[in-house]
N, C-alpha and C positions, 0 to 999 in steps of 0.2 A: 756435256761440260765434266760430267762424273768421268770419264775417260782422261781427262786432260789432267786431272786431280795427280800434285805430283811428279808430273812427267819430266820439269826442268829442275828435280829437287839434286840428282845427282850429277847432272850439267853445270849447274852453279858449283856446288862443292869442288869438282874438279877443277872448273878454273879458277876459284880463288888457288886451288895449290897452284896452276900453271901460273898465276900470277905473282906468286912469292916465289916459287920457285926459280923464275927467271930473273927476276930480279937481284936475288942472292948469288944466281950464277953470273949474273953481268957484273954485279959489284964486285965479285971475287977473280974478276979478268979474263971470265972462259969467251972465247971468239966469238964473234957475229954470227957466225955460220952455225954454230950448235946454239946459241940463244934463239935464232931465228925460227928453229924447230919447234920451240914451245911459245907457239903465235894463237894468242887468242883469237886475233883474226881470221886465222883460220879456223877455229874451233866455232867460231860465229857465222863466218859465211860457208862453210860447208860442213864440217864433222857433225854439229848439233843439227841442223836441217835436216840431214839424213837420218840421223837419232828420233827425231821427232817425227818423221815421214814416215818412218817404219813403224814405231809406238802407235801414232794415228792409224795407219793401216791394217793391224793386227788388232785394232781395238774395237773395230765395226763403230769408231764415231761420227754422229751424226755433224753435217757442213764440217768435214774433215779439212777441207782448204783453206778454209776460215780459220779454223783453229791453225791450221799451220801456221798461215801468217802472222796470225796474233803471237803464237809462241816464239816464234822468232824474234821477233818485235821487242816482246819483253825478256827474252834472254840476253839479247844483243844489247839493250839500254842496260839492263843491269850489270853486264860483263864491261862493259864500256867504265861504268860507273867502278867498277872494283879497279879499274885502272888509273882512274883519275888520280888518286893519292901518288903513283907513282911518276907521273908529269908534275907533281906539284914536287917533290922531292928532287926531282931532275932539277928545276928549276933555282929551287934553294940551295942544292949541295954541287950545282953545276955537273950534273951527269954527261959527260961527251958520247952516250951511244947514237949513231945516228937516229933511232926512233926520235930522239928526245932531240934534235936538231929546231932552232925557230924558240926555245923555251926560254933558254938563258942567253948571255952576253951585253956587249955595251949598247947594242941597239936595238935591244930587245926590253921595252917597260914592263913594269910587274900586270899589268893586263893583256898583253900578250902572253905573256908565260904563264901566269896562272889561268886564265880564264880563254882566250883567244884559241890557241894553239890546241890546248885539251880538247873543249870543246868541238871545235872544227874539225878535229881529227874523228872525234869522236861522231859526229855528225854524219861523217862521209861514211865511215865504214857502219854505222846502224843502217844509211841508208843501202850500202852494196850488200849489206846482211838480209834486208828483206827483198831487195830484187834477184840477188844471183842465188842466196839461199833458199829463197822461194820459189826461184825457176826448178834449181837441183830439187828441193823437196817436193815441188807436186809434181816431178816426173818419178819421181821414189815412190809416193805417196799411191801414185796411177799404177805401177807394177806391183806393189803392195797389196795391194786392192784386189789388184785383178786376180792373185794370185789365191786369197781366202776366200 
């Protein structure tokens, strides 16, 4: 447990910056191609699980695989919570970026726009992060532990 302390601090701070910068760039009219490079989904599905796995592998933590899955789940949930206000703003201000499809329009009620789409999207990405990130992280963890 001691080796896990603080492991998510920097990834979460970086994620907050990515969320803000992406919204600013989207609102400034930067192309979707550029904005997609600032993907929180890539962070919580691929990059942060690798980071966590390396940190756990080098720390000699007890039950590292259990810790890996737990930390990926916590990180993915908190990261998706950071994104929720962007979906709400997209609903209120009718933002047209493709990632906000289904949050607003004449055929979209308030429940779907404020709750259904944002929480449904979050649930899919959290599960994907735990499964894919957990698999990739486990491989990285095994390699890292073998080297130490």
